KOLVEX-643622 format. One record per residue (C-alpha): residue number from 1; x, y, z. Coordinates in Angstrom, 2 decimals. Layout:
N
<tordo NUM; x X; y Y; z Z>
...
//
This chain:
97
<tordo 1; x 0.00; y 0.00; z 0.00>
<tordo 2; x 1.30; y 3.46; z -0.86>
<tordo 3; x 2.11; y 5.73; z 2.06>
<tordo 4; x 2.37; y 9.44; z 2.73>
<tordo 5; x 3.81; y 11.88; z 5.23>
<tordo 6; x 2.71; y 15.44; z 5.89>
<tordo 7; x 4.66; y 18.18; z 7.65>
<tordo 8; x 2.71; y 21.22; z 8.75>
<tordo 9; x 4.27; y 24.52; z 9.75>
<tordo 10; x 2.44; y 27.60; z 10.91>
<tordo 11; x -1.11; y 28.62; z 11.50>
<tordo 12; x -4.45; y 26.96; z 12.06>
<tordo 13; x -5.28; y 27.33; z 8.38>
<tordo 14; x -2.28; y 25.15; z 7.52>
<tordo 15; x -3.32; y 22.65; z 10.18>
<tordo 16; x -6.82; y 22.53; z 8.70>
<tordo 17; x -5.46; y 22.10; z 5.15>
<tordo 18; x -3.09; y 19.33; z 6.24>
<tordo 19; x -5.97; y 17.52; z 7.94>
<tordo 20; x -7.87; y 17.77; z 4.65>
<tordo 21; x -4.86; y 16.28; z 2.80>
<tordo 22; x -4.79; y 13.44; z 5.36>
<tordo 23; x -8.52; y 12.79; z 4.99>
<tordo 24; x -8.42; y 12.81; z 1.19>
<tordo 25; x -5.33; y 10.62; z 0.93>
<tordo 26; x -6.66; y 8.00; z 3.35>
<tordo 27; x -9.99; y 8.05; z 1.52>
<tordo 28; x -8.25; y 7.03; z -1.73>
<tordo 29; x -6.35; y 4.21; z 0.01>
<tordo 30; x -2.99; y 5.65; z 1.07>
<tordo 31; x -1.76; y 5.14; z 4.62>
<tordo 32; x 0.20; y 7.48; z 6.83>
<tordo 33; x 3.85; y 6.41; z 6.99>
<tordo 34; x 5.27; y 5.59; z 10.40>
<tordo 35; x 8.12; y 7.89; z 11.47>
<tordo 36; x 10.83; y 5.39; z 10.47>
<tordo 37; x 9.03; y 4.17; z 7.34>
<tordo 38; x 9.84; y 5.56; z 3.88>
<tordo 39; x 6.92; y 7.40; z 2.27>
<tordo 40; x 5.84; y 7.43; z -1.36>
<tordo 41; x 4.44; y 10.95; z -1.07>
<tordo 42; x 5.56; y 13.79; z 1.20>
<tordo 43; x 3.68; y 17.07; z 1.58>
<tordo 44; x 5.18; y 20.13; z 3.26>
<tordo 45; x 2.64; y 22.81; z 4.14>
<tordo 46; x 4.91; y 25.84; z 4.60>
<tordo 47; x 4.76; y 29.04; z 6.59>
<tordo 48; x 6.55; y 32.35; z 6.02>
<tordo 49; x 5.27; y 34.55; z 8.81>
<tordo 50; x 8.84; y 35.07; z 10.12>
<tordo 51; x 12.40; y 34.44; z 8.97>
<tordo 52; x 12.50; y 31.53; z 11.41>
<tordo 53; x 9.40; y 30.05; z 9.77>
<tordo 54; x 11.05; y 30.38; z 6.34>
<tordo 55; x 14.11; y 28.60; z 7.65>
<tordo 56; x 12.05; y 25.83; z 9.27>
<tordo 57; x 10.14; y 25.31; z 6.02>
<tordo 58; x 13.34; y 25.00; z 3.98>
<tordo 59; x 14.81; y 22.65; z 6.60>
<tordo 60; x 11.75; y 20.36; z 6.48>
<tordo 61; x 11.77; y 20.28; z 2.68>
<tordo 62; x 15.46; y 19.31; z 2.58>
<tordo 63; x 15.00; y 16.72; z 5.32>
<tordo 64; x 12.16; y 15.01; z 3.46>
<tordo 65; x 14.14; y 14.98; z 0.22>
<tordo 66; x 17.05; y 13.36; z 2.06>
<tordo 67; x 15.00; y 10.89; z 4.14>
<tordo 68; x 12.63; y 9.88; z 1.32>
<tordo 69; x 14.78; y 10.04; z -1.84>
<tordo 70; x 12.30; y 8.17; z -4.06>
<tordo 71; x 9.18; y 9.98; z -2.84>
<tordo 72; x 7.20; y 12.66; z -4.62>
<tordo 73; x 7.72; y 15.77; z -2.50>
<tordo 74; x 5.01; y 18.41; z -2.82>
<tordo 75; x 5.37; y 21.87; z -1.31>
<tordo 76; x 2.33; y 24.03; z -0.61>
<tordo 77; x 1.41; y 26.91; z 1.68>
<tordo 78; x 2.49; y 30.50; z 2.15>
<tordo 79; x 6.10; y 30.04; z 1.08>
<tordo 80; x 4.99; y 28.83; z -2.33>
<tordo 81; x 2.80; y 31.92; z -2.73>
<tordo 82; x 5.40; y 34.45; z -1.59>
<tordo 83; x 8.71; y 32.87; z -2.67>
<tordo 84; x 8.05; y 30.16; z -5.24>
<tordo 85; x 11.37; y 30.74; z -7.04>
<tordo 86; x 13.36; y 30.17; z -3.85>
<tordo 87; x 11.38; y 26.98; z -3.21>
<tordo 88; x 12.06; y 25.76; z -6.76>
<tordo 89; x 15.76; y 26.49; z -6.25>
<tordo 90; x 15.98; y 24.02; z -3.35>
<tordo 91; x 15.72; y 20.96; z -5.59>
<tordo 92; x 14.35; y 20.23; z -9.08>
<tordo 93; x 12.47; y 17.18; z -7.76>
<tordo 94; x 10.03; y 19.37; z -5.83>
<tordo 95; x 6.48; y 19.73; z -7.00>
<tordo 96; x 4.98; y 23.13; z -6.23>
<tordo 97; x 1.29; y 23.35; z -5.44>
//
């Protein structure tokens, strides 16, 4: 069975959106990956409210790319809206939503 992992940074809106991702993905048959299990799909819901939030978002994106090298890594959230070029520059494997 295919698995997924979500990382949520920031506000309640991001938490709500990530819960919606979880609900939709489980509804179509994917399971949430255990912490030590490789995932087939990783979603990072970013935040850019502060410089520290930007840094944390970039850190999480890089960590998922490193820990799940064969996964699709999708980046969404505020960072994509405000700094999509800097997100794209992290790694060409990223999918921007």
